[in-house]
C-alpha positions in Angstrom: -6.4 0.5 1.8 -9.2 -1.0 0.0 -8.2 -4.2 -2.1 -10.6 -4.5 -5.1 -8.5 -7.3 -6.7 -9.3 -11.0 -6.5 -6.9 -13.6 -5.2 -4.4 -11.3 -3.5 -3.3 -12.5 -0.1 -0.6 -9.9 0.9 0.3 -6.5 -0.3 3.8 -5.1 0.7 4.4 -1.4 0.5 7.6 0.6 0.2 7.4 4.2 1.5 9.6 7.0 0.1 10.0 10.6 1.4 11.2 13.1 -1.2 12.0 10.3 -3.6 14.3 8.4 -1.1 13.5 5.0 0.4 12.3 5.4 4.0 10.7 2.2 5.1 8.6 -0.9 4.1 5.8 -3.0 5.5 2.9 -5.4 4.6 -0.7 -6.0 4.8 -2.5 -9.3 5.0 -5.6 -11.0 6.5 -4.4 -12.5 9.8 -6.5 -15.7 9.2 -4.6 -16.2 5.9 -7.6 -15.5 3.7 -7.5 -13.7 0.4 -8.0 -9.9 0.7 -11.4 -8.4 -0.1 -13.0 -5.0 -0.1 -14.0 -5.7 3.6 -10.5 -6.7 4.7 -9.1 -4.6 7.5 -5.9 -3.1 5.7 -5.0 -0.1 7.8 -1.5 1.1 8.3 -0.4 4.1 10.3 2.6 5.8 11.3 3.0 7.9 14.5 4.2 11.5 13.9 7.5 10.7 15.7 8.4 7.9 13.2 8.9 10.6 10.6 11.1 12.8 12.8 9.7 16.0 11.3 9.9 14.9 7.6 8.0 16.8 5.0 5.0 14.5 4.4 3.9 16.5 1.5 6.5 14.6 -0.5 5.7 11.1 0.6 5.0 8.3 -1.9 4.4 4.5 -1.9 4.8 1.5 -4.2 2.6 -1.7 -3.6 3.5 -5.2 -4.5 0.8 -7.9 -4.4 1.2 -11.6 -3.7 -1.0 -14.6 -4.4 -1.7 -17.4 -2.2 1.5 -19.4 -2.6 3.8 -16.7 -4.3 7.2 -16.4 -3.0 7.8 -13.3 -4.9 5.7 -10.1 -5.9 3.3 -10.4 -8.8 4.2 -7.0 -9.8 4.9 -3.5 -8.3 2.6 -0.7 -8.9 3.6 2.9 -10.2 4.5 5.2 -7.3 1.5 6.8 -5.6 2.2 10.3 -4.5 0.3 11.8 -1.6 0.6 15.4 -0.4 0.0 14.1 3.2 -0.3 16.1 6.2 0.3 15.0 10.0 -2.9 13.8 11.5 -4.8 13.1 8.4 -6.3 9.8 7.1 -6.1 8.7 3.5 -7.8 5.9 1.7 -6.0 4.2 -1.1 -7.7 1.8 -3.6 -5.8 -1.1 -4.9 -7.2 -2.7 -8.1 -6.1 -4.8 -11.2 -5.0 -8.3 -12.0 -2.1 -10.4 -13.0 -2.9 -10.0 -16.8 -3.5 -6.3 -16.9 -1.4 -5.2 -14.0 -2.1 -3.5 -10.9 -2.8 0.2 -10.0 -3.4 2.3 -6.9 -5.3 5.6 -6.5 -6.1 7.9 -3.7 -9.7 8.3 -2.8 -11.2 11.8 -3.2 
């Protein structure tokens, strides 16, 4: 994931398969700094984690947090990925508090 937004310190994600909740997790800078385009925001899942699920129906929502936020600022629309086992995908996270946040899959 590439964070193009300013003043974001954590991004939580919720993963769905075929529209059903599957899992959740989070991304943050281990030193507690704001996220930047250079932050290492990699999350991966081993194939065994999905137990043969159809990844072509995977989707995610993302919820950003500011420095001292105790609840999410917002939650993005769901990002659908026709994923395949063994592939890598780059997601761009952008936006702000005033206009909302979006995510898109890199080409």
